[in-house]
N, C-alpha and C positions, 0 to 999 in steps of 0.2 A: 453518561452515554458510554456503553462498552461495545466495541467492535472486536469480536473474537475470530481469529483467522486460523484455521486448522489445515496444516500441510498434509497432502495425501502421500508424500514421499518424504523421508527424513533428510532431504537435502535442500539447501537454499542457495541459489546462484547469483542473486542480485548484487550489484555493485553500487557504491556511492562515490562519486568523483574518482572513478577508475580503480578503486580499492574495494575488495569484498567487504560487505557490511553485515553486521548483525547487531541488534535486531533490524528488521526492515524499517526504513524511515517512514515517517508519517506522510510525506509527499507521495511515496510509492503506494501507500494504502489509498490516498485520495485519487491517484491516477487509476488504480485498479477498480475502485468504486465507480468512477465515471465510465470506465470502459465497460464494466458489467451493466451499467444503467443504459448504455447506448448501443450494446451489441445485439445483433439479431432482431428478434421480434420486440425486444425491450426498447429498441430505438424508436419504434412507432409510438411508444407510450411516454416519450420525453415531453415535458411540459415546463412552463415557466415556474410552476410551483416547485418542481424538482430542482430546477436551476437555482431558485432562491434557497433551497435547503443546502445545496453545495456551497453557495456564497456565504450562508450562515456558518457552515463548518470551517471554511477557509479563514473566517474572521476570529475563530476561537483561538485561545492560547494553545500551544502545542500539547498533545495528549501525553500522559504518562504511558510508557510502554512497559508491559509486564510480560516477560518471556523467560523460559528456561535457558540455560547456557547452551551454546553451540560451539563446536570445535572446528577451526579452519582445517581444511584438507589440502593435500598437495594438489597442484594444478595438473590439468591434462589439456591437450590441444584437440579441438574438434574442427572438422572441415565442413563448412556449410555453404550453401549457395550465396553468392554476393548479390544482395537485392538492390544495390545501387544502380545497376544497369541491367535491363532485360532485353537488349537488342538481339543477343544471341540466345537461341532457344535451347541450346545444349547446356543444361545446368552443370554438368561435370566440367565443362571448360571454364566456368567462372566460379570455382570454389575459392573460398577464402578461409584463412585459419582464424579460430576464435579460442582464446584461452579461457578455460573454466576453472575457477578456484572456489568451489562451493563450501558452505558451512554444513556440517553434519549436526542435526539436532540431537542432543545427548539424552535429555531426560523429559521428553514431552514434545508434542508436535503442534501446540497452540500458542499463538501470540495474541495478547489483549492490548487494545488501545483505549485509554480512559480519558474522557473529557468531562469535567465537572459541569453540572447543570444548575448550580446555585448562582447567586449574584443577580445582577440587574436584569438579565434576560432568561433566567432559568425557566419560568413558566411560559414566557413567550416562545422560547426555543423548543418546548416539548413537541409541538407538531412536526417541526423539522427533524428533531431527533428520532421520532417514531417513523417518519418517512425514510430516513437514512437506515434505520434498523431493517425495514423491509427491503431496501435496495441492497443491503449487505448479502442477502441470499443469492444475488446474481453474480457474485464474484467468481472469476474463473481462474486467475493466476495472480501471483504476487511475486514479482521478480522477473525472471525470464519466463517464456511461455511454458517451459517444462516444469515450473514451480506451481503446480496446480493446487488449488485450495478450495475449502468450503468456508463460507462466511456466515456469521451469526451476530446480529445486533440486538441489544436489549438494554433496558434501563435498570441499573443496579442501585441498591442502597449503599451507603458508605461502608457498612459492615460486609456486604457481599463483595464489594470491590476490594476491601482490605484482605479478604480471605483468598483471593486469587493467588495460586502458587506461581512462584518465579521471582526473578530479579527485576527490580524496578529501575527504569531509565527515564530521565527527564530531558527531552530535547529543549533547546532554547532557540528563540529567534535571534538571528545575528551570530557573529563569530566571537568566541571567547578564546584568546590565545592559550594554547596548551590543552584545551578541552576537546573532547570527542564531539563531533558535530553530526547531526542528522538533518537532512533537508526536510523542511516543513512547508505546508501550504501557507500562502499569504494572501492578502486581499488582492484579487485579480487573477488568482491561479486558474480558476475555471475558464475565464475568458482567454487566458494565454493558451491553455490546452486546446480550446476550440479553434483558435487561430492556427496553431501548429497542425491540427488535424486537417483543416481546410487547405493548408499549403501543401 
C-alpha cells in the first residue's frame, strides 16, 4: 500500500514534539486521512466500513517513508488570531505570535508512505487498502493548514516500490535512545481522535 502526498508549495511547517520535523510523521498522515474522510460532504459518507479500514491501518507496522531531502529554514514570527477564546469579536485585539520554522523541499515535492501487504492478512487487508487508496484523494493538508497537498493511494509491486526516488526512513513503535523518532498510529488512534474532536 503506497500513499503518495504531493505538496502544492515547497514548504512544510509541521512540528513533532515542538521541533520541526521532516519527513512528516505517519501519525500526521493518519490524522490528515481522517480529516479528509470526515470533512464537508465526505462526512456524510462515513461508515463503519471506513472506520474498520482506519482501524486496520492503525494496527499495521509503521510504514517506510520515502522522501527527498528537505532543508530547514530560518524561523519567522507570524501573528495569528488566538482561537482559545472568542468572547471578544475584535480579532486584532487577540492576536498571538506563532513561530514558523519550515522545511524547504529541495529535490521533489512528493512523500511516499509504504505499508507491506504480505503476511497473515495481506489478502484480507486488500479491501481496506483499496478503500484507503480512494480516501487518499480527499486529503487537504499535511502539517499546518497552509501545507496543502494532493494525495494518491495505490497498490504497488515490490519492484515499483523499490523504484520510488528518495531517502528511506523507517519509523519504529516505541522510543529508542539516541534514535530519531516519528510519531506513528497505534491501536486505538482512531477512537482517540474521535474523542478529541467531540471534546
